[in-house]
C-alpha positions as CSV (number, residue, x, y, z in Angstrom):
1,M,0.0,0.0,0.0
2,N,1.4,3.4,-1.1
3,E,1.2,6.4,1.2
4,A,-1.1,9.2,0.1
5,I,0.7,12.2,-1.5
6,G,-2.1,14.7,-1.5
7,P,-1.9,17.5,1.2
8,E,-5.6,16.9,2.2
9,E,-4.5,13.7,3.9
10,W,-2.5,15.4,6.6
11,P,-3.0,18.2,9.1
12,A,-1.3,21.3,7.7
13,R,0.9,21.9,10.7
14,S,2.3,18.4,10.6
15,L,5.5,17.8,8.7
16,L,3.7,15.8,5.9
17,G,1.0,18.4,5.6
18,S,3.4,21.3,5.1
19,L,5.4,19.6,2.3
20,S,4.8,19.7,-1.5
21,P,3.9,16.4,-3.1
22,P,7.4,16.0,-4.6
23,A,9.1,16.6,-1.3
24,R,6.6,14.3,0.4
25,R,7.4,11.6,-2.2
26,E,11.2,12.0,-1.4
27,L,10.5,11.5,2.3
28,F,8.3,8.4,1.7
29,G,11.2,7.0,-0.3
30,L,13.3,6.7,2.8
31,G,13.3,3.7,5.1
32,V,10.7,1.0,5.5
33,R,7.1,0.8,6.5
34,K,6.3,-0.9,9.8
35,R,3.2,-1.5,12.0
36,F,3.0,-1.5,15.8
37,G,0.3,-2.7,18.1
38,A,-1.1,-0.7,21.1
39,G,1.4,-0.3,23.9
40,A,4.4,-1.0,21.7
41,V,7.5,1.1,22.6
42,L,8.9,2.8,19.5
43,L,11.7,4.8,21.2
44,R,13.1,4.4,24.7
45,E,14.5,7.3,26.8
46,G,18.3,7.1,27.2
47,M,19.0,4.9,24.2
48,D,21.6,5.8,21.6
49,D,19.8,4.8,18.4
50,E,19.2,7.6,16.0
51,H,16.5,6.5,13.5
52,V,13.3,8.6,13.0
53,F,9.7,7.4,12.9
54,L,7.3,9.1,10.4
55,L,3.8,8.5,11.7
56,L,1.4,7.5,8.9
57,S,-1.6,6.5,11.0
58,G,-2.6,6.3,14.7
59,F,-1.4,8.1,17.8
60,A,1.7,7.9,20.0
61,K,2.5,9.3,23.5
62,V,5.8,11.0,24.3
63,T,6.8,10.5,28.0
64,A,9.9,11.1,30.1
65,T,11.0,10.0,33.6
66,V,11.0,12.7,36.3
67,E,13.3,12.7,39.3
68,N,11.1,10.5,41.5
69,G,11.1,7.8,38.9
70,E,7.5,8.4,37.7
71,S,6.6,8.7,34.0
72,S,5.3,12.1,32.8
73,L,3.4,12.7,29.6
74,L,5.0,15.4,27.4
75,A,3.0,15.4,24.2
76,V,0.8,13.4,21.8
77,R,1.9,12.8,18.2
78,A,-0.4,11.8,15.3
79,A,-0.3,10.9,11.6
80,G,1.9,13.3,9.7
81,D,4.2,13.9,12.7
82,T,7.7,12.7,13.3
83,V,9.2,11.3,16.5
84,G,12.9,10.8,17.3
85,E,14.2,13.7,15.0
86,M,16.1,15.3,17.9
87,A,18.5,12.4,18.3
88,A,18.9,12.0,14.6
89,V,20.0,15.6,14.2
90,T,22.1,16.0,17.3
91,G,23.4,12.5,17.9
92,A,22.4,12.8,21.6
93,P,20.7,9.9,23.5
94,R,16.9,9.7,23.4
95,S,15.3,12.4,25.6
96,A,11.9,10.6,25.9
97,T,10.0,7.4,25.4
98,V,7.5,7.1,22.6
99,T,4.7,4.5,22.9
100,A,1.8,3.6,20.5
101,C,-1.6,4.5,21.9
102,G,-3.3,2.0,19.5
103,P,-2.5,0.4,16.2
104,L,0.2,2.5,14.5
105,T,1.7,2.6,11.1
106,V,5.1,4.3,10.5
107,R,8.0,4.6,8.2
108,V,11.4,4.0,9.9
109,L,13.8,6.6,8.5
110,P,17.6,6.0,8.9
111,S,19.2,9.1,10.4
112,A,21.9,9.3,7.8
113,A,19.4,9.2,5.0
114,L,17.3,11.8,6.6
115,R,20.2,14.1,7.2
116,E,21.2,13.8,3.6
117,L,17.7,14.7,2.5
118,L,17.7,17.7,4.8
119,L,20.9,19.0,3.2
120,R,19.6,18.3,-0.3
121,L,16.0,19.6,0.0
122,P,15.8,23.0,1.9
123,E,12.0,22.7,1.8
124,V,12.1,19.6,4.1
125,S,14.7,21.3,6.4
126,V,12.5,24.4,6.8
127,A,9.4,22.4,7.3
128,L,11.0,20.2,10.0
129,A,12.4,23.3,11.8
130,A,8.9,24.9,11.7
131,V,7.4,21.7,13.3
132,V,10.1,21.8,16.1
133,A,9.4,25.5,16.7
134,E,5.7,24.9,16.9
135,R,6.3,22.2,19.5
136,L,8.4,24.6,21.6
137,R,5.6,27.2,21.3
138,W,3.1,24.7,22.5
139,A,5.2,23.8,25.5
140,N,5.6,27.5,26.3
141,R,1.8,28.0,26.2
142,R,1.4,25.2,28.7
143,R,3.9,26.8,31.1
144,L,2.1,30.2,30.8
145,D,-1.3,28.5,31.3
146,F,0.0,27.0,34.6
147,R,0.4,30.5,36.0
148,G,-2.4,32.3,34.3
149,Y,-5.6,30.1,34.5
150,P,-7.4,27.9,37.0
151,A,-7.4,24.1,36.4
152,K,-10.8,24.0,34.6
153,V,-9.7,26.6,32.1
154,R,-6.3,25.0,31.6
155,L,-8.0,21.6,30.8
156,A,-10.5,23.3,28.5
157,R,-7.7,25.0,26.6
158,L,-5.8,21.7,26.3
159,L,-8.9,19.9,24.9
160,V,-9.6,22.7,22.4
161,E,-6.0,22.4,21.1
162,L,-6.2,18.6,20.9
163,A,-9.5,19.0,19.0
164,A,-7.8,21.4,16.5
165,S,-4.7,19.2,16.0
166,H,-6.1,15.7,16.4
167,G,-9.9,16.0,16.2
168,T,-12.4,14.7,13.6
169,S,-16.0,15.9,13.3
170,G,-18.4,13.1,14.2
171,P,-22.2,12.8,14.7
172,H,-22.1,13.7,18.4
173,G,-19.3,16.2,18.4
174,V,-15.5,16.4,17.9
175,V,-13.8,13.1,18.4
176,I,-10.3,13.1,19.9
177,G,-9.1,9.6,19.0
178,C,-6.2,9.4,21.4
179,R,-7.5,8.4,24.8
180,L,-5.6,10.1,27.6
181,T,-5.8,8.9,31.2
182,Q,-6.6,11.3,34.0
183,P,-3.0,11.2,35.3
184,E,-1.8,12.1,31.8
185,L,-4.2,15.0,31.5
186,A,-3.1,16.1,35.0
187,T,0.5,16.2,33.9
188,L,-0.3,18.2,30.7
189,V,-2.3,20.9,32.6
190,G,-0.2,21.0,35.7
191,A,-3.0,19.9,38.2
192,A,-3.5,17.2,40.7
193,E,-5.2,14.1,39.5
194,T,-8.1,14.6,41.9
195,T,-8.6,18.1,40.5
196,V,-8.7,16.8,36.9
197,H,-11.2,14.1,38.0
198,K,-13.5,16.8,39.4
199,V,-13.1,19.0,36.3
200,L,-13.9,16.2,33.9
201,R,-17.0,15.3,35.9
202,A,-18.1,18.9,35.8
203,L,-17.6,19.1,32.0
204,R,-19.6,15.9,31.5
205,E,-22.4,17.2,33.7
206,E,-22.4,20.5,31.7
207,G,-22.8,18.6,28.5
208,L,-19.5,19.6,27.1
209,L,-17.7,16.3,27.1
210,E,-18.1,12.6,26.8
211,T,-15.4,10.0,27.6
212,G,-15.4,6.5,26.3
213,Y,-13.1,3.6,25.3
214,R,-10.0,5.1,23.7
215,S,-11.6,8.3,22.8
216,T,-13.0,11.6,24.1
217,V,-15.9,13.5,22.4
218,I,-16.3,17.2,22.8
219,R,-20.0,17.7,22.4
220,D,-20.0,21.6,22.3
221,L,-16.7,22.9,21.0
222,P,-17.8,26.6,20.8
223,R,-19.0,26.6,24.4
224,L,-15.8,24.8,25.5
225,G,-13.8,27.4,23.6
226,R,-15.5,30.2,25.5
227,L,-14.7,28.4,28.8
228,A,-11.1,28.2,27.6
229,E,-11.2,31.9,26.9
230,L,-10.5,31.3,23.3
231,A,-12.7,33.4,21.0
232,D,-12.8,31.0,18.0
233,P,-11.1,27.7,18.6
234,G,-9.8,26.1,15.4
235,A,-10.2,29.3,13.4
236,D,-6.5,29.4,12.6
237,R,-6.7,25.9,11.1
238,P,-7.3,26.5,7.3
239,D,-6.3,22.9,6.7
240,R,-9.5,21.5,8.2
241,A,-12.9,21.8,6.6
242,G,-16.2,22.6,8.2
243,A,-17.0,24.3,11.5
244,Y,-13.9,25.1,13.6
245,G,-11.7,23.7,10.8
246,L,-12.4,20.0,11.7
247,R,-12.5,17.2,9.2
248,A,-15.7,15.0,9.1
249,L,-15.4,11.4,9.9
250,P,-15.9,9.1,6.9
251,E,-19.2,7.2,6.7
252,E,-17.3,4.0,7.1
253,G,-15.4,5.3,10.1
254,P,-15.8,4.4,13.8
255,S,-19.2,4.2,15.3
256,P,-20.2,6.9,17.7
257,V,-18.6,6.8,21.1
258,P,-21.1,5.4,23.7
259,R,-22.1,7.6,26.6
260,P,-20.1,6.8,29.8
261,R,-21.8,4.8,32.5
262,P,-22.8,6.9,35.5
């Protein structure tokens, strides 16, 4: 099966979505295609390997170990993204562990081949630099949110951003396909797990959110955006069609997420 070349297949802010078809074709020509099951570890923190994974489908979680030995969620990556590019460019050991959230399809890119491509095609170099810069910007926003907003607003802002970057429009709202646990959400918004539990319950009771197996459904994105103090969530996402720039789920796609049990 050949990877799709058209830009409509990938979020515009992802590496694949920002490349022209010829450049995308060059990138697809590197490495080999591989599939992983849910829970598979793609990269492990501290290892010296340097290959890069180009995600073609599915989601992956990026985690790192903190001083007390616990694992902390740093980010979520989806189709169109890369993971492992920092080690490939710098030669330093892996700074984080990457784990498949569910079934995942990737291309494994040898670091030497990728570096050669970056030197030969400035378009790919600039696009990868832009992706890394956007990730830094995202991390900075999280740090500012920690100091500027209460936990409920911080969680709402995170959910709106996940909807814009990873969401698809379904019959009952915006589906975020990567299921994050309450401890992981707590890490991302800088709140205690008990606080996140209370906030999620409040959002469900207010009709803003549903949680189900491996997915979260935002039932009212405009209202969640107002809670997040964002005037028009998703408005800066011209790569997505429809309301708030979200893609519609295909008719043969997943069935609606069931309501959680009380």
